[in-house]
Backbone bond lengths (Angstrom), bond angles and torsions (degrees), N, CA, C in turn:
res aa  C-N    CA-C-N  psi(-1)  N-CA   C-N-CA  omega(-1)  CA-C   N-CA-C  phi
1 M - - - 1.462 - - 1.518 111.88 -
2 S 1.279 116.07 -40.11 1.465 118.98 -179.02 1.506 111.32 -63.03
3 N 1.373 114.90 -35.55 1.467 117.05 178.32 1.543 111.14 -66.60
4 T 1.375 116.10 -40.69 1.481 119.65 179.38 1.520 111.05 -63.07
5 K 1.311 114.82 -43.20 1.466 119.19 179.33 1.511 110.42 -62.50
6 F 1.315 115.10 -40.97 1.469 118.72 179.81 1.520 110.86 -65.46
7 E 1.370 113.80 -40.36 1.456 116.77 179.27 1.527 110.79 -65.78
8 G 1.363 117.03 -38.54 1.468 120.87 177.77 1.505 111.28 -61.95
9 L 1.260 117.90 -43.31 1.462 120.89 178.63 1.519 110.80 -64.50
10 S 1.296 117.27 -35.78 1.464 120.76 -179.90 1.514 110.78 -66.16
11 V 1.341 117.81 -42.42 1.471 120.84 178.89 1.524 110.38 -63.87
12 R 1.324 116.64 -43.93 1.460 120.67 -179.98 1.521 110.47 -61.81
13 A 1.300 114.79 -42.11 1.459 118.47 -179.69 1.519 110.79 -64.94
14 I 1.334 114.11 -39.73 1.472 117.76 179.43 1.525 110.73 -62.79
15 V 1.354 117.29 -42.71 1.473 120.79 178.90 1.522 110.76 -60.68
16 I 1.336 115.32 -44.17 1.469 119.31 -179.51 1.516 110.18 -63.00
17 I 1.339 114.62 -42.90 1.467 117.81 -179.90 1.518 110.93 -62.95
18 V 1.360 116.18 -41.07 1.458 119.60 178.52 1.518 111.28 -62.87
19 I 1.350 116.23 -42.97 1.479 120.06 179.00 1.514 110.77 -61.45
20 I 1.349 115.29 -42.82 1.469 119.01 -179.63 1.523 109.98 -64.17
21 L 1.322 116.58 -42.30 1.465 119.75 179.29 1.526 111.31 -63.40
22 M 1.345 116.94 -42.24 1.465 120.58 178.94 1.522 111.18 -65.22
23 A 1.345 115.03 -39.10 1.463 118.44 178.25 1.509 111.01 -63.71
24 L 1.364 114.55 -40.66 1.463 117.88 178.27 1.524 111.52 -67.71
25 L 1.340 115.56 -35.41 1.455 119.78 -175.55 1.526 112.32 -79.68
26 F 1.341 117.26 -41.21 1.468 121.09 -174.19 1.525 114.14 -113.72
27 G 1.305 117.59 5.27 1.470 119.78 -174.11 1.511 113.44 -54.13
28 R 1.313 117.20 -44.50 1.466 120.15 -178.89 1.518 112.56 -72.71
29 K 1.327 116.52 -22.19 1.454 119.91 -177.18 1.518 113.13 -89.25
30 V 1.309 117.00 -9.33 1.461 120.20 179.37 1.522 110.88 -75.41
31 V 1.322 116.79 -28.86 1.466 121.32 178.90 1.527 108.83 -111.32
32 R 1.352 115.15 148.49 1.463 120.37 -179.76 1.526 108.91 -143.32
33 T 1.322 116.09 131.06 1.477 121.49 176.41 1.525 108.68 -111.47
34 I 1.322 115.11 121.64 1.471 121.42 178.49 1.526 108.07 -95.91
35 P 1.336 118.73 125.83 1.481 120.77 -177.94 1.530 111.63 -64.96
36 A 1.335 115.50 159.95 1.467 121.59 177.23 1.522 110.16 -63.65
37 G 1.326 115.94 137.36 1.457 121.09 179.68 1.517 113.70 85.49
38 Y 1.332 117.06 4.77 1.460 120.94 -178.78 1.527 109.60 -125.65
39 V 1.329 115.25 160.50 1.462 121.85 166.02 1.524 106.94 -127.13
40 G 1.311 114.70 149.87 1.456 119.71 179.35 1.522 110.60 -110.15
41 V 1.327 116.42 134.79 1.460 121.91 178.09 1.535 107.74 -114.56
42 P 1.361 118.01 116.31 1.459 120.21 -178.91 1.532 112.01 -89.68
43 T 1.306 114.96 151.27 1.465 121.61 170.82 1.526 108.29 -127.09
44 L 1.329 116.01 143.96 1.468 122.17 179.77 1.525 107.99 -125.15
45 F 1.315 115.09 111.13 1.458 121.96 -178.25 1.535 111.07 54.76
46 G 1.374 114.96 41.31 1.456 121.02 177.15 1.502 115.14 85.12
47 S 1.313 118.57 -3.70 1.463 122.39 -179.85 1.528 109.32 -97.62
48 V 1.303 115.81 124.88 1.470 120.85 -179.42 1.519 109.12 -74.83
49 Q 1.342 116.02 130.87 1.451 121.33 177.89 1.531 109.73 -82.51
50 D 1.318 115.40 142.20 1.469 120.25 -173.45 1.521 113.50 -72.07
51 K 1.319 117.95 -23.44 1.461 120.96 -173.74 1.522 110.11 -101.05
52 P 1.352 117.58 116.00 1.466 119.83 174.04 1.532 110.45 -79.98
53 Y 1.298 117.29 155.45 1.463 123.03 -179.80 1.534 108.66 -106.43
54 K 1.340 114.81 124.85 1.461 120.16 179.27 1.527 109.93 -78.14
55 S 1.343 114.97 173.74 1.462 119.58 -178.23 1.522 110.63 -61.28
56 G 1.342 116.18 140.85 1.459 121.74 -179.90 1.522 111.52 135.46
57 F 1.357 115.05 -169.03 1.468 122.36 -176.33 1.534 108.85 -97.81
58 H 1.329 116.17 134.50 1.461 121.48 -178.12 1.528 109.90 -138.88
59 V 1.355 115.71 144.07 1.474 122.23 169.54 1.529 105.88 -97.81
60 V 1.324 117.08 121.07 1.450 120.87 -169.24 1.527 110.83 -132.53
61 N 1.300 113.89 173.27 1.459 121.29 174.77 1.529 109.02 -67.81
62 P 1.307 117.91 124.49 1.473 119.43 -176.88 1.524 113.47 -66.60
63 L 1.323 117.14 -13.81 1.455 119.46 -179.99 1.524 113.15 -87.89
64 Y 1.352 117.37 -3.18 1.453 120.85 179.36 1.539 111.13 -66.78
65 K 1.343 114.80 144.70 1.455 122.01 166.71 1.524 106.99 -110.96
66 W 1.320 115.89 144.33 1.460 119.70 -167.08 1.527 112.20 -118.00
67 T 1.351 112.99 144.20 1.471 121.81 170.42 1.520 107.09 -128.15
68 L 1.310 115.85 123.06 1.468 120.90 -178.33 1.534 110.44 -97.01
69 Y 1.352 114.70 140.06 1.467 121.76 177.81 1.532 108.94 -122.45
70 D 1.312 115.48 129.51 1.467 122.12 174.03 1.521 107.82 -81.25
71 V 1.342 117.18 114.48 1.466 120.93 -176.98 1.529 111.91 -103.54
72 R 1.319 117.35 16.19 1.458 120.31 176.42 1.530 110.24 -80.92
73 Q 1.328 115.65 164.05 1.470 119.91 -177.77 1.519 110.53 -67.92
74 K 1.328 115.57 139.74 1.459 122.14 177.77 1.528 108.77 -134.28
75 T 1.321 114.89 167.96 1.466 120.76 -179.95 1.520 109.65 -128.17
76 H 1.300 114.56 130.43 1.464 120.69 173.99 1.527 108.04 -110.36
77 V 1.339 116.29 129.34 1.461 122.02 -179.77 1.518 108.45 -106.87
78 E 1.320 115.03 128.61 1.465 120.80 -177.85 1.528 109.54 -127.75
79 K 1.332 116.24 129.80 1.462 122.13 173.87 1.524 107.38 -108.00
80 S 1.315 116.08 122.85 1.458 119.85 -172.57 1.519 110.50 -136.45
81 M 1.336 115.83 145.62 1.458 122.63 174.32 1.529 108.99 -89.08
82 V 1.321 115.55 124.66 1.466 119.97 -175.27 1.527 109.30 -116.32
83 P 1.326 118.12 118.67 1.464 120.36 175.63 1.524 110.67 -83.68
84 T 1.331 116.34 141.05 1.459 121.64 176.96 1.521 109.40 -112.59
85 Q 1.321 116.28 178.62 1.458 120.39 -175.94 1.523 113.04 -64.81
86 D 1.325 118.27 -21.97 1.459 121.12 178.46 1.531 112.24 -85.32
87 Q 1.349 116.64 12.14 1.466 123.33 175.26 1.531 112.92 67.01
88 L 1.320 116.98 25.37 1.461 121.25 177.16 1.520 109.61 -106.35
89 Q 1.354 114.96 152.14 1.457 121.29 -178.93 1.525 109.27 -105.06
90 T 1.305 116.75 123.66 1.460 123.00 178.67 1.518 109.51 -114.91
91 T 1.324 116.64 133.07 1.463 121.45 179.52 1.526 109.39 -90.54
92 I 1.338 115.57 127.28 1.461 120.84 -178.43 1.530 109.11 -125.50
93 D 1.333 115.68 131.03 1.460 121.87 172.52 1.519 108.41 -98.46
94 I 1.321 116.47 122.95 1.462 121.49 -177.65 1.517 109.54 -125.41
95 S 1.342 115.87 135.76 1.467 122.03 174.10 1.523 108.87 -105.52
96 V 1.338 115.72 131.36 1.460 121.34 176.74 1.529 107.93 -115.98
97 Q 1.315 115.80 117.59 1.466 120.80 177.08 1.528 108.39 -92.66
98 W 1.340 116.05 126.48 1.454 120.21 -172.71 1.527 110.47 -146.07
99 R 1.303 116.42 166.54 1.455 123.46 172.91 1.518 108.96 -153.66
100 L 1.340 115.48 153.94 1.459 120.46 176.87 1.523 109.69 -80.35
101 I 1.317 115.96 143.81 1.461 121.54 178.00 1.532 107.38 -84.94
102 S 1.346 116.18 122.01 1.471 120.84 -173.40 1.526 111.95 -56.09
103 A 1.311 117.10 -46.18 1.462 120.68 -175.61 1.521 112.47 -66.11
104 S 1.337 116.68 -19.05 1.470 120.01 -176.90 1.519 113.10 -95.86
105 T 1.328 118.35 -1.13 1.470 119.89 -176.41 1.526 113.30 -61.59
106 P 1.360 122.29 -36.33 1.475 118.71 174.95 1.528 112.32 -60.31
107 S 1.351 116.21 -40.12 1.461 119.92 177.86 1.518 111.19 -66.45
108 I 1.353 116.47 -37.23 1.466 120.35 178.44 1.530 109.88 -62.69
109 L 1.324 116.07 -45.67 1.460 119.93 -179.94 1.525 111.46 -62.46
110 E 1.300 116.13 -40.49 1.462 119.93 -175.89 1.528 112.48 -75.10
111 N 1.353 117.14 -36.01 1.466 119.73 -172.93 1.519 114.82 -101.63
112 T 1.344 117.09 -27.83 1.469 119.22 -175.12 1.518 112.39 -123.82
113 G 1.319 116.54 -55.07 1.456 120.03 -177.77 1.513 110.84 134.38
114 V 1.319 116.81 -139.14 1.457 121.71 -177.53 1.536 109.35 -85.54
115 A 1.359 115.95 178.01 1.464 121.11 -174.98 1.527 111.93 -61.35
116 E 1.328 118.61 -40.65 1.467 121.51 -179.96 1.524 111.19 -60.01
117 Q 1.335 116.38 -35.95 1.460 119.39 177.75 1.526 111.48 -70.29
118 M 1.337 117.21 -32.32 1.459 119.99 174.84 1.527 110.53 -59.89
119 I 1.336 116.87 -40.27 1.469 120.78 -179.92 1.522 110.33 -67.49
120 D 1.345 115.45 -48.80 1.470 119.37 -175.54 1.526 112.29 -69.96
121 V 1.327 117.17 -38.14 1.462 120.80 -173.16 1.524 111.91 -84.15
122 H 1.352 117.37 -37.18 1.466 119.60 -171.42 1.530 113.62 -115.53
123 L 1.344 117.09 -51.83 1.465 119.51 -171.07 1.529 112.51 -66.99
124 V 1.319 117.50 -55.22 1.464 120.71 -173.59 1.529 112.32 -62.80
125 P 1.341 120.53 -49.45 1.479 118.10 179.83 1.520 113.33 -60.51
126 K 1.323 117.35 -41.19 1.465 119.68 -179.62 1.518 110.84 -67.76
127 L 1.322 117.29 -40.35 1.464 121.19 180.00 1.524 110.46 -61.70
128 R 1.316 117.61 -47.16 1.462 120.41 -179.78 1.524 111.55 -63.51
129 S 1.328 115.99 -39.61 1.456 119.95 179.41 1.523 111.58 -63.32
130 V 1.335 116.80 -44.33 1.471 120.30 -179.15 1.528 110.81 -66.28
131 I 1.319 116.97 -40.52 1.470 120.25 -179.31 1.523 110.43 -62.24
132 R 1.317 116.95 -47.78 1.458 120.15 -179.28 1.528 110.86 -64.58
133 E 1.308 117.02 -38.33 1.456 120.31 -179.40 1.523 111.10 -66.42
134 Q 1.321 116.83 -40.93 1.459 120.27 179.99 1.520 111.92 -71.61
135 G 1.342 116.73 -27.75 1.460 119.30 177.78 1.514 112.36 -62.45
136 K 1.323 116.69 -28.64 1.461 120.24 179.97 1.526 112.55 -66.66
137 S 1.322 117.85 -19.45 1.468 121.43 -179.83 1.520 112.75 -87.89
138 I 1.335 117.84 -4.29 1.467 122.24 -178.20 1.522 108.53 -99.17
139 K 1.314 116.86 125.07 1.464 121.26 -173.48 1.520 112.24 -70.57
140 R 1.314 117.28 -49.43 1.463 120.42 -175.16 1.518 110.06 -125.46
141 A 1.319 115.93 149.44 1.464 120.10 -178.28 1.521 111.57 -61.85
142 E 1.344 117.03 -38.22 1.468 118.73 -177.45 1.521 112.74 -68.19
143 D 1.350 117.24 -12.34 1.462 120.15 177.34 1.530 112.09 -66.88
144 F 1.328 116.50 -15.26 1.463 119.48 176.94 1.527 111.89 -63.12
145 F 1.329 116.47 -21.80 1.462 119.44 -179.25 1.520 112.42 -82.97
146 L 1.320 117.57 -7.17 1.462 120.17 177.33 1.528 109.62 -76.42
147 N 1.324 116.04 136.11 1.468 120.12 -179.34 1.527 111.96 -60.25
148 E 1.314 116.28 -40.38 1.462 118.92 -178.66 1.527 111.34 -65.17
149 T 1.338 117.26 -34.79 1.473 120.53 177.50 1.517 110.44 -66.64
150 Q 1.315 117.61 -44.68 1.466 120.68 -179.13 1.528 111.20 -65.70
151 E 1.331 116.75 -43.98 1.460 119.40 -179.81 1.528 111.44 -63.66
152 R 1.327 116.26 -41.22 1.470 119.69 179.12 1.530 110.87 -65.56
153 L 1.335 116.40 -41.60 1.463 120.48 -179.78 1.525 110.91 -64.40
154 Q 1.314 117.65 -44.19 1.472 121.00 178.87 1.522 111.15 -61.43
155 S 1.336 116.12 -44.56 1.457 120.35 -177.96 1.525 111.82 -64.09
156 I 1.339 116.89 -44.73 1.458 120.05 -177.66 1.530 111.09 -67.50
157 I 1.323 117.08 -41.69 1.470 120.26 179.40 1.519 110.12 -62.08
158 Q 1.336 117.89 -44.76 1.458 120.51 179.77 1.525 111.27 -62.63
159 T 1.316 117.11 -41.94 1.466 120.49 -179.83 1.529 111.15 -64.62
160 E 1.336 116.91 -46.43 1.461 120.54 -178.98 1.529 111.42 -64.28
161 L 1.319 117.16 -41.78 1.467 119.94 178.93 1.522 111.25 -65.45
162 S 1.329 116.57 -40.94 1.469 119.69 -178.80 1.530 110.93 -63.43
163 I 1.321 116.37 -44.27 1.472 119.65 -179.80 1.530 110.81 -61.10
164 Y 1.320 116.01 -38.32 1.457 120.18 -175.52 1.535 112.72 -81.34
165 L 1.327 118.18 -39.15 1.457 121.73 -168.63 1.526 114.76 -95.05
166 E 1.325 119.46 -28.40 1.468 119.32 -178.31 1.522 112.91 -60.37
167 P 1.330 120.33 -41.16 1.468 118.53 175.86 1.521 113.04 -62.88
168 K 1.326 117.50 -20.44 1.454 121.38 -179.82 1.525 112.27 -92.14
169 G 1.357 116.58 -3.91 1.456 120.34 174.88 1.508 115.40 105.51
170 M 1.328 118.89 13.63 1.470 121.41 -179.34 1.531 109.37 -121.60
171 E 1.323 116.44 126.78 1.464 121.99 179.09 1.522 109.60 -99.73
172 I 1.333 116.90 126.14 1.471 122.57 177.68 1.524 107.68 -93.68
173 Q 1.322 116.12 119.95 1.465 120.41 -175.89 1.524 113.31 -98.77
174 A 1.321 117.60 -30.49 1.474 119.69 178.76 1.521 109.37 -165.26
175 V 1.339 114.91 151.91 1.464 122.62 173.47 1.522 107.11 -128.17
176 L 1.324 116.43 124.26 1.463 120.98 -174.63 1.523 109.69 -129.02
177 I 1.337 116.47 132.28 1.462 121.60 173.85 1.524 107.84 -83.45
178 R 1.323 116.46 117.93 1.463 121.64 -176.63 1.519 112.53 -88.31
179 D 1.329 116.24 -41.98 1.463 118.99 -175.59 1.526 108.88 -156.47
180 I 1.348 114.86 152.31 1.462 122.14 178.28 1.518 107.54 -131.43
181 S 1.330 116.52 126.60 1.462 121.58 179.09 1.520 108.48 -119.88
182 L 1.324 115.32 105.94 1.462 120.48 178.45 1.524 110.35 -79.14
183 P 1.341 117.44 162.99 1.468 119.65 172.29 1.523 110.70 -54.69
184 E 1.318 116.01 148.43 1.462 120.95 -170.59 1.522 112.77 -59.27
185 F 1.330 117.99 -42.25 1.462 119.32 -176.46 1.532 110.74 -68.15
186 I 1.343 117.69 -30.43 1.465 119.84 176.43 1.526 109.90 -71.20
187 T 1.328 116.00 -39.07 1.469 120.01 177.89 1.522 110.47 -59.99
188 R 1.355 116.00 -44.50 1.471 118.85 178.30 1.521 111.21 -63.26
189 A 1.335 116.51 -41.41 1.467 119.94 180.00 1.517 111.34 -63.14
190 I 1.326 116.26 -40.88 1.471 120.21 178.98 1.521 110.63 -64.89
191 E 1.337 116.10 -41.08 1.465 119.58 179.18 1.528 110.72 -64.11
192 Q 1.351 116.11 -42.13 1.457 119.20 178.17 1.526 111.38 -64.51
193 K 1.315 116.10 -38.48 1.464 120.09 177.54 1.522 110.34 -62.71
194 K 1.330 116.74 -43.30 1.464 120.01 178.58 1.526 110.71 -62.88
195 E 1.342 115.98 -40.41 1.470 119.10 179.18 1.528 110.38 -62.82
196 R 1.345 116.79 -41.47 1.463 119.33 178.15 1.522 111.11 -64.61
197 E 1.313 116.16 -41.43 1.462 119.59 178.72 1.520 111.19 -63.63
198 Q 1.335 116.18 -40.18 1.464 119.57 177.98 1.528 110.96 -64.70
199 A 1.368 115.93 -39.43 1.459 119.00 178.59 1.527 110.94 -64.23
200 V 1.340 115.85 -41.02 1.469 119.94 178.00 1.523 110.51 -62.84
201 E 1.321 116.44 -43.74 1.464 119.98 178.80 1.524 111.31 -63.12
202 K 1.334 115.59 -37.72 1.463 119.29 177.91 1.523 110.73 -64.38
203 Q 1.351 116.20 -43.10 1.466 119.94 177.31 1.525 111.39 -62.51
204 K 1.324 115.86 -41.16 1.463 118.86 177.60 1.519 110.89 -60.91
205 A 1.320 115.60 -42.94 1.465 119.33 179.56 1.524 110.72 -63.74
206 E 1.361 116.60 -40.22 1.462 120.18 179.54 1.524 110.77 -65.75
207 L 1.339 116.25 -42.52 1.464 119.67 177.89 1.527 111.16 -63.77
208 E 1.311 116.12 -39.31 1.463 119.64 178.78 1.524 110.50 -64.40
209 R 1.366 115.22 -40.49 1.466 118.59 177.89 1.527 110.97 -63.93
210 Y 1.366 116.23 -43.91 1.471 120.12 179.05 1.523 110.63 -62.56
211 K 1.336 115.73 -41.79 1.458 120.18 178.98 1.525 110.55 -61.20
212 T 1.320 116.19 -42.50 1.467 120.40 179.46 1.524 110.87 -63.16
213 E 1.345 115.98 -43.98 1.463 119.66 179.59 1.539 110.54 -62.26
214 Q 1.347 116.15 -43.19 1.471 119.27 179.23 1.528 111.38 -62.71
215 E 1.310 115.86 -41.65 1.467 119.37 178.51 1.523 110.75 -63.06
216 Q 1.347 116.22 -38.38 1.464 119.40 178.16 1.529 110.96 -65.46
217 Q 1.350 116.49 -42.89 1.464 119.72 179.00 1.530 111.51 -63.91
218 I 1.336 115.45 -41.43 1.466 119.09 177.49 1.521 110.80 -62.38
219 A 1.334 115.72 -42.72 1.458 119.82 179.45 1.526 110.95 -62.33
220 M 1.361 116.24 -40.07 1.468 119.75 178.23 1.523 110.89 -65.95
221 A 1.355 116.42 -41.31 1.464 119.57 179.34 1.529 110.96 -63.55
222 V 1.326 115.87 -42.70 1.469 119.63 178.51 1.525 110.28 -62.15
223 A 1.349 115.37 -42.02 1.468 118.92 179.87 1.532 110.89 -63.74
224 K 1.371 116.77 -41.72 1.469 119.73 178.70 1.526 110.80 -64.31
225 R 1.340 116.20 -43.11 1.464 119.44 179.21 1.522 111.40 -60.69
226 R 1.328 115.49 -43.01 1.462 118.92 179.25 1.529 110.90 -64.76
227 A 1.358 115.62 -39.59 1.468 118.73 178.81 1.525 110.52 -64.12
228 A 1.372 115.69 -41.69 1.473 118.94 178.75 1.523 111.03 -64.07
229 E 1.334 116.08 -41.64 1.460 119.47 178.41 1.524 110.62 -62.02
230 E 1.318 116.62 -42.23 1.460 119.24 179.39 1.527 111.19 -66.10
231 E 1.371 115.66 -38.96 1.471 118.94 178.68 1.529 110.71 -65.95
232 A 1.362 115.49 -42.32 1.470 118.80 178.43 1.528 111.11 -63.60
233 A 1.315 115.33 -39.72 1.465 118.65 178.63 1.518 110.60 -63.72
234 Q 1.362 115.30 -39.50 1.460 118.62 178.80 1.522 111.37 -65.80
235 V 1.361 117.47 -41.92 1.474 121.19 178.06 1.530 110.16 -61.99
236 K 1.333 115.45 -41.98 1.470 119.82 179.28 1.529 110.94 -61.87
237 V 1.340 114.53 -41.99 1.467 117.93 178.84 1.517 110.76 -61.65
238 L 1.365 115.47 -43.64 1.475 119.22 179.84 1.533 110.84 -65.23
239 A 1.355 115.67 -41.62 1.472 119.27 179.42 1.528 110.83 -63.83
240 D 1.334 114.69 -42.90 1.459 117.87 178.03 1.526 110.81 -61.90
241 A 1.310 116.23 -38.75 1.466 119.56 179.14 1.524 110.87 -65.92
242 R 1.379 115.36 -41.55 1.473 118.54 179.13 1.519 111.27 -66.26
243 A 1.337 115.88 -41.84 1.472 119.24 178.49 1.525 110.52 -63.13
244 Y 1.308 114.84 -39.83 1.468 118.63 178.66 1.520 109.88 -64.06
245 E 1.347 115.70 -39.75 1.476 119.94 179.65 1.530 110.54 -63.69
246 I 1.368 115.67 -44.92 1.459 119.68 -179.42 1.537 110.51 -64.45
247 Q 1.321 114.87 -41.63 1.466 119.09 179.44 1.515 110.82 -61.57
248 K 1.303 116.05 -43.65 1.464 118.60 179.24 1.522 111.59 -65.30
249 L 1.375 114.20 -37.42 1.464 118.54 179.59 1.532 110.34 -65.31
250 N 1.326 115.21 -43.90 1.472 118.81 178.77 1.522 110.86 -63.02
251 D 1.300 115.25 -40.93 1.460 118.68 178.02 1.528 110.89 -61.82
252 A 1.318 116.10 -41.17 1.477 120.70 -179.50 1.523 110.89 -65.91
253 V 1.375 114.93 -41.70 1.470 118.81 179.42 1.533 110.67 -65.21
254 G 1.329 115.01 -41.45 1.462 118.80 -179.27 1.518 111.28 -63.06
255 R 1.296 117.35 -35.81 1.461 119.85 -179.28 1.529 112.63 -83.45
256 N 1.362 116.86 -19.08 1.477 119.63 -176.10 1.517 108.99 -136.90
257 P 1.408 120.34 93.56 1.473 122.81 -179.70 1.517 112.66 -64.48
258 S 1.288 119.62 -22.66 1.475 121.64 -179.13 1.517 111.67 -66.66
259 Y 1.307 115.93 -14.25 1.466 118.95 -178.67 1.526 110.28 -62.99
260 I 1.364 117.45 -39.40 1.473 120.85 -179.22 1.519 109.33 -66.33
261 K 1.379 117.80 -41.67 1.461 120.24 177.11 1.526 110.87 -58.04
262 L 1.293 113.95 -43.23 1.473 117.92 179.77 1.513 110.84 -61.31
263 Q 1.340 116.95 -42.81 1.458 120.45 179.96 1.522 110.26 -65.77
264 A 1.386 118.21 -34.99 1.469 121.48 179.31 1.518 110.39 -67.24
265 I 1.321 116.44 -41.10 1.465 119.82 178.55 1.513 110.80 -63.62
266 E 1.321 116.18 -40.15 1.455 120.01 178.98 1.525 110.46 -63.72
267 A 1.347 116.39 -38.21 1.465 120.56 178.01 1.512 110.59 -65.09
268 L 1.378 118.09 -42.63 1.468 121.26 178.06 1.513 111.57 -61.17
269 K 1.281 116.09 -39.24 1.461 119.02 178.28 1.525 110.89 -61.36
270 A 1.308 116.62 -42.38 1.460 120.17 -179.00 1.516 110.81 -67.25
271 I 1.400 116.88 -39.55 1.467 120.00 -177.94 1.515 110.39 -71.45
272 S 1.310 117.46 -35.55 1.461 120.83 -175.74 1.515 112.90 -66.18
273 K 1.284 116.48 -16.36 1.473 118.92 -179.87 1.521 111.57 -74.41
274 D 1.355 117.36 -16.23 1.457 120.49 178.60 1.520 108.32 -91.04
275 P 1.360 120.04 116.14 1.472 121.95 -176.50 1.522 113.19 -65.82
276 A 1.318 118.55 -20.47 1.473 120.24 -178.94 1.514 112.11 -85.50
277 S 1.265 117.96 -6.63 1.461 121.03 -176.31 1.528 110.70 -86.14
278 K 1.342 115.98 142.29 1.456 122.95 173.49 1.511 108.04 -122.99
279 I 1.283 117.02 135.69 1.460 121.58 -174.25 1.525 109.54 -117.37
280 Y 1.337 115.15 132.44 1.465 121.84 174.37 1.501 108.89 -118.52
281 F 1.299 117.19 145.49 1.472 121.82 177.89 1.519 108.87 -108.70
282 M 1.272 113.46 126.59 1.463 119.21 179.99 1.538 108.87 -98.79
283 D 1.338 114.87 133.09 1.465 119.77 177.17 1.519 110.73 54.29
284 G 1.266 114.34 70.56 1.449 119.61 -178.18 1.504 113.93 -62.94
285 Q 1.374 116.23 -19.78 1.463 118.67 179.33 1.522 111.78 -78.91
286 S 1.329 113.58 -10.82 1.473 116.92 -178.32 1.532 110.17 -69.68
287 P 1.309 115.40 143.44 1.480 117.14 179.68 1.528 112.27 -65.76
288 N 1.343 115.84 -18.24 1.477 119.77 -179.36 1.513 109.27 -131.12
289 P 1.382 117.21 70.32 1.475 119.01 -178.45 1.530 109.31 -63.37
290 L 1.351 116.36 139.48 1.460 121.58 -179.95 1.509 109.62 -107.77
291 P 1.279 119.79 124.85 1.467 122.19 178.45 1.518 110.18 -76.29
292 L 1.355 114.66 141.99 1.459 120.13 176.47 1.507 108.27 -116.18
293 L 1.283 116.60 136.99 1.459 121.97 -178.67 1.511 108.66 -88.57
294 H 1.371 116.13 125.66 1.454 120.92 176.48 1.514 107.15 -83.65
295 L 1.315 117.81 116.01 1.458 122.13 -170.59 1.518 111.70 -92.11
296 G 1.317 122.09 -6.01 1.463 121.07 178.47 1.522 111.86 178.82
297 D 1.329 115.71 176.60 1.463 121.49 -179.42 1.516 107.85 -85.31
298 P 1.326 119.80 118.73 1.457 122.45 -177.66 1.493 112.65 -64.72
299 E 1.356 120.54 -24.36 1.467 121.71 -179.73 1.521 112.22 -69.09
300 K 1.309 115.23 -24.48 1.473 118.58 -178.60 1.512 111.17 -86.84
301 K 1.295 120.09 -5.96 1.464 121.90 -179.07 1.492 110.51 -85.42
């Protein structure tokens, strides 16, 4: 019995020792922390596991080997020469915003590799192909500056890339045209055209200003003419009234000779109020004697 007990203790001790050794050997590999914004894809003896591990703490098989994928949004910038129907080459800078699809990372690892290989193997060749193909539908190089051309080009490129790349594990979120560089002689021609258009607009503005000034001067002249006509009409009315008054007065005098006597008496009354005045009557027998004002002493002259 003592031998059996001793043998039992030996087996137990051996198991404990083995567990301790395994813990020391694989302890760090039993747990795995995936950083934020990443997913981890494990492989076991070269075989890719179907289930990716999202960011966080995980208890895993210590024999796993890991490949991490950054699944946050990224931007790829591509400068490409685009031929148009007029046989000219236009340089276009395009930004493609993309991200890896988390669930597809095992397939990416198995079929393509890491994220950089996804760009080199799939994104860049397809992007260049679509750009060149779409350039063939544009008649003139300067049409790239039209908003409708740029919007159509961005939309078609994004659609074509999405159809091609999403099954491979890459999501296209946006395609943006950053810059367009036309051939130099076209750029100069466009600038000259703009300068001519600006000169024409300036001339139009100057003509409009001159037209406005002329209209203002005409309006002022019309207003002055109307004012003069109204003033002349008013003077005529006053003159007609004065003539009518004189005519009536003459008519009254002609019908009533005593009116002049009355006016003479009124004049004498006014003159008599001045103490320095001397009045002489000429021809007193006349029915209308006229008073004469003595203006000074004749002896002193």
